[in-house]
N, C-alpha and C positions, 0 to 999 in steps of 0.2 A: 149500714156502713159507718165506719169510724170517721169522725170529724176532727180536723185539726184546728185547734183554737189557738189564737196568738199567745206567744209566751212572753209577756212583758217582764215577768219575774223569772229567772233562770239560776242555774247553778253559777255562783260567782267564783271566780278564780283568785288565789292569792297573787301578789305582784310577781313572786317567783314563777308560779305557774303561766302568768301572762308572758313573762320575758321568754321562757322557753317555747311557748306556743307560737311565738312570732317567727322563730327560725326553724320552719318546717318546709318540706317539699311542697305541701299543699298551699301554704301562704305565698311562696315563690311562684307557683302556677297562677294564683290569682293575680299577682302583679303583672306577669307576662301576658296573661289572657286580657287583662285590662288594657295593656298597651296595644294588643292586637285588635281590640274593639275600638279604641280611640283614634288610631291611625287613619282609617278610611272615612271617618265621619265628616271632615271638612274638605276632603278631596273633591267633592262635588259642589262645594260652595266658595270658601275663601280663595283657594288657589285657582279654581276654575273660573271664577268671577274675574281675577286679575287677567287670566289668560284671554277671556272673551273681550274684556274692555280693551286690551291692547291689540286684539285682532280686529276690532272696529264693530263688534256686535252692539247694537242699540240697548240702552238701559232698560227698556220695556221687556226685551227678550231675556236680558240677564236676570231681571226680577222674576219672570215666569219659571226660570229654571229652579226656583225655591220648591216648585211642585214635585221635583224628582226625590224630595225627602219624605214623601208620603208614606212609603213602605215602613218607616220608623213608628208611625202612628197606628198603622193598620196590621202590625206584625202578629198580633193575637189571632188573626184569621187563619194563618197557616201554621202556627205553632203546634197545633194538635198532631200534625204529621210526624213531628219530631218526638212526640210522646209515644205515639203508636208504633212507628216503624223503627227497626233496628238494622242499620247497615251491616253487611256481612263482614266488614272489616273494622277492628278497634272497638266495637260496641256502640250502645245507643248514643252516648254523648260525644266521645271522641270520633266516632265514625261520621257523625253529622258535622262535627267541627272540621274534620279533614276536607269533607266535601265543599263546604262553604268557603273554606280558606283557599282551596284551589281555585274555584270559581272567582273569588275576590281577586286573587293575583291576576287571573286572566282579564277580568273586567278592568282593573287599573292599567294593565297593558293595552287593552283595546282603546282605553281613553287616551293613552299616550300617542297612539297612531291616528287619532281623529285629528280634525283641524277645524276649529270654531269659525274660521273665516271662509272655509271652502266646503267643509262637510258637517255643517251645523247638526243636521238631523242625526248623524252617526255619533256625534258628540252627546246629544240628548239621550239616545238610546244607551250608549256606554255608561253614561252618568246614572240612569235609571237602574241598570243592571247592577252597578256598583252599589248603590243605595239599597237595592233588594237583598243583595247577597250580604252586605254589612248588617242590615237589620236582622237577617236570618242568623248570622253568626252570633249576634248579641243575645238571641233567644236561647241558644245552646250554651253560650258562656254563662248566662245567668243561672241556667238550670244546672250546669256542671258545678258551679260554686256552692249552690244550695245544697246539692247532694253530696259533695265531697267534704263538707265542713259541718261540724256539729253546730247546734243552735247557738252555744256560747262563744263560737268562733265566728260567727256571721259578722259582727261588727268589725273585727280586725280584717277579715277577708274583704268586706265591703271597702274598708279603708285602703288596702293595698290595690284592690280593683280600680278604684277611683284614681289613686295615685298613678298607676300604670296608664289608665285611660287619659289623664291630663297630659302626661308626658307624650303619648301617641298623638294627641291633638297638637301640642307644642311643635313636635317635629314636622307634622303635616302642614301646619299654618305658617309659624314663624320660620321653620327650616325650609319649608317649600318655597316661600317667597323669597328668602335670601339666596337660595340656590338658583331661583329663576333669574337673578341678577347677573349670574356667571354661567348659565347654561340654557338650553332651550327648554320650553315647557315639556316637550316630549321626553327629554332626558330626565327632568324632574319626576315625571310619572313613572318612568322606568325604574328609577332609584327607589321610589316608594313601592312599586311592584316587587322589587327585590327584597326589600325589607318585610313586606307582608308575607312573601314566601318563607322567610326565615322563621316566622311564628309557627309554621307547620312542625318545626323541629320540637317545639314545647308540646304541641299536641301529640306527637309521636312518643315523647318521653314521659308524658303524664300518665298517672294511674286512673284507670276507668272506675268511676264510683260504682259501689256495690248496688245492685237492684233488688234489695230484700223486700221492698214493699211492693213488687209486682209493677205491671204496667198494662194499659189498655189492651184487650186482645182484638178489638175491632175498631174501625175508624169512627163508628157511631159512638162507642164508649169514649173515645179520644176527644170527641167534639163536644158531646153532651155532659158526660159525668164530671169533667172538672168544674162546670158552672152549677151542676145540680149539687155536687159535694160542697161548693163554697157557699151558695145561697140557702142551704138548709142548716147552716151554723146559726147559733145565737148571735145576735147583733151584727149579722153580715153587712146590712145596709149602713149602720152606723159606723162600721169600721171603714167602709168605703168612703163615707162622708168625711171621717177624720183624714184619710189618705189625701182626698181633695183639699182639705182646709189647712193641712199642716204647713205647706210652704206658700200658701196663696199670698200672703202679705209680702214675703220676700220676692216672689214672682212678680207681683204688681210693681213693687219699687224697682226692680232690676230692669224692667222694661223701659223705664223712663230715665235711667241714670245718665246715659250719654247725653241726651238733650239737656238735661239738668246741669251737667258739668259745663257744657258748651255756653249755656245761658249765663252761668256765673262768671265766664270769662276765661275758663281754661283752654289752652290751645290743645289741638289733637296730639301734638307730641308730648305735652305734659301728661295728658290722660293716658296715652299708651304707654309712656315710660313708667308711670307710677303703677298702672294696672299690671304690667309685666313684671316690674321690679318686686312689688309688694303682693299684688293679688294672687299670682300664680303660686308663689311659695307659701302664702298664708293658707290657701285652700289645700295644698298638699299636707302642710303641717297640721291644719284642722282635722283632716280626715284621719290622718295617722293617730293624733291624740284622742279623737273620739273613738276609734277602734280600741285603744288601750283602756279607755274609761268604760266602755261598754263591756268589755271582757272582764273588767275588774268589778264593776258595780251593777251592771245589767242594763237591759234595752230600756226599761221604763225610766231609769235614771237619766239615760242619754237623751230620750225623747222629750221629757219634760224640761230639763235644765238647758239642753241645747236649743230647744224651741224658744225658750225665754231669751236666750243670747241672740237668736235670729231677730226676734222682735226688737230687742234693745239696739241691735245694729242698725235695724231700719230706722229707728228713731235718730241715729247719728245723721242720716241725710237731712232730717228736719234741722238738726243743729247746724249743719253746714249751710243750710238755706238762710239762717240768721247771720252766721260768720261771714259768708259770702267767699270772695277769691281769697284763698289761702292754701298754698300747696302742701304746707305741713299738716293742716287739718284734712285735706283730701287724702294724703297718704294714710293718716290714722283712720279715717272712715273706710277707705277701701281694705285696708289690711284687717280691720275688725270684722267688716262684713263678709269678706271671704274666708276668714278664719271660722266665724260662727256658721257659715254656710257649709264648710267642710265637716264641721262637727255634727251639724244636723243632717247631712247627707248620709254619713256613716250610720248613724242610728236609725234613719228612715229606711235605708236599703236592708239593714239587718232585720227591721221589724217586718217588712214585706216578704223577705225570704222566709221568716219563721211562720208566716201565714200559709204557705204553699204545702199541699199534700204531694209527697215524693212520687206518687204515681203519675201525677200530672204537672209536674214543676214547670215545664216549659210553657204550658198553656196558661196556668194561673198566674205565673210571674209576668208573663207578657200582658195578661190582662191588667194586673195591678199597676204595672209601670205605665201602661197606656192611660190608665185613670189618672195616675200621678201626674202625667203630662197635660191633662185637660186645663188646668189653670193657665197654661202658656197660651192657650187659645181663647178661652171664654173669659177668664179674669183679666188677662192682660190686654185684651182688645180695646176696652173703653178707657184705658189709663190715660191716654193723651188728652181725651176731653175732660176727664176728671181733674187733671193737672191744670189745664187752662182755667176751669171754672173755680177751682178750690184755691189755687196758688200752691207753690212748692211746698210750703211749710205744712199746710193743713193736709195736702195730699200724702205726704210721708208720715204725718201722725195717724191719718186714717189707715195706711198700710201697716202701721205698728199695732193698732187696735184690732185690725181684722185678724190678726194672728191668734188672738186670745181665745175665741170660740173653740178652735181646734184643740188647744191646750186644756180647755176646761172639759171638752168631750173626752179627751184622752184620760183625764183624771177620773172622770165618771165611769168609764169603761173598765179602768184598772180596778176600781173599787168593786164594780159589778162582777168582774170575772174572778176576783179573789173570793168573793162571797159565794159564787156559784160553783167554785172548784172544791 
């Protein structure tokens, strides 16, 4: 069986080629599908939390609703079904997209007709279904993007996908909460269901990726072969270790930023205003710039240099701990952190896409993204205790330094892969 090795070095485009590559139907599809993926993500958390709070649901129950997000962590378990089976309409990727988007629209509508104050169990079931269908849609969107774009287009495709994702999140969270001041929560969710239904148009108009590499012919092949193919590659375990380590410092620092800002004396309004004003646009700009740079200079360039910028931005929190309350310094730190995070995310998503075998894209990409999310659980969990015992300055310096092993491992892997190729 032919193995897919990570392509840290790839064909690099001229700036003219980069410019023309952006304005294609494939890239527009990546942007729109990112929006469709981001829209439902926080409809089971931010907006729903506000609805439950105003309906008199106790805080303990509201906290337990975080469990409805479990499908996002476990999505690799049913991803093989979407590699194995091909719907009769629209093909393997668009067919599944249509199915999940129809179910998503229905689940958002079901949530609209629930009532946390009277029908809390119905609300929980609707939220869980919404989360499951949303995670399933993410599986197919990731597979579609990987299969419809060449390796040297993955960075820009990831950038546009993340930009669309962020816009979808902004509409669902900020837009949803603003609308809730002027209409009922039922109406808010019906509006969101209508917007979600609109994404079906993009699915119908998109081009189905060619299936030149074949696909699993049995369910057993779909479940076993993606893992067998990956773990028989050279350095498979070390690559997974790198995926775990690459954003671990950034993740640990981010877990504690809100308590850190509050302890320095910033008000919630100051934090929210600066994050929304600078953070959102810095992330969008970072991902787009990252996509351009990766297409021009390659994935390895992006992973190394953007990873260093991520570490440097984490050190900015340590500097803020010394400066103390200063809104200008906070704006600079948040902008730099979000910009570097956007750059790193574009490179990281492109790298993981390049790892997948196109026969098993849905399963392998779901596995890699689940592994990428592990630091949010395991590394972020003890950060509160660490910050208390170490102090803010030492804690953020530690988060900066913990990023270096991943970058050193990447450098070693790149040299080894070049030697063996």
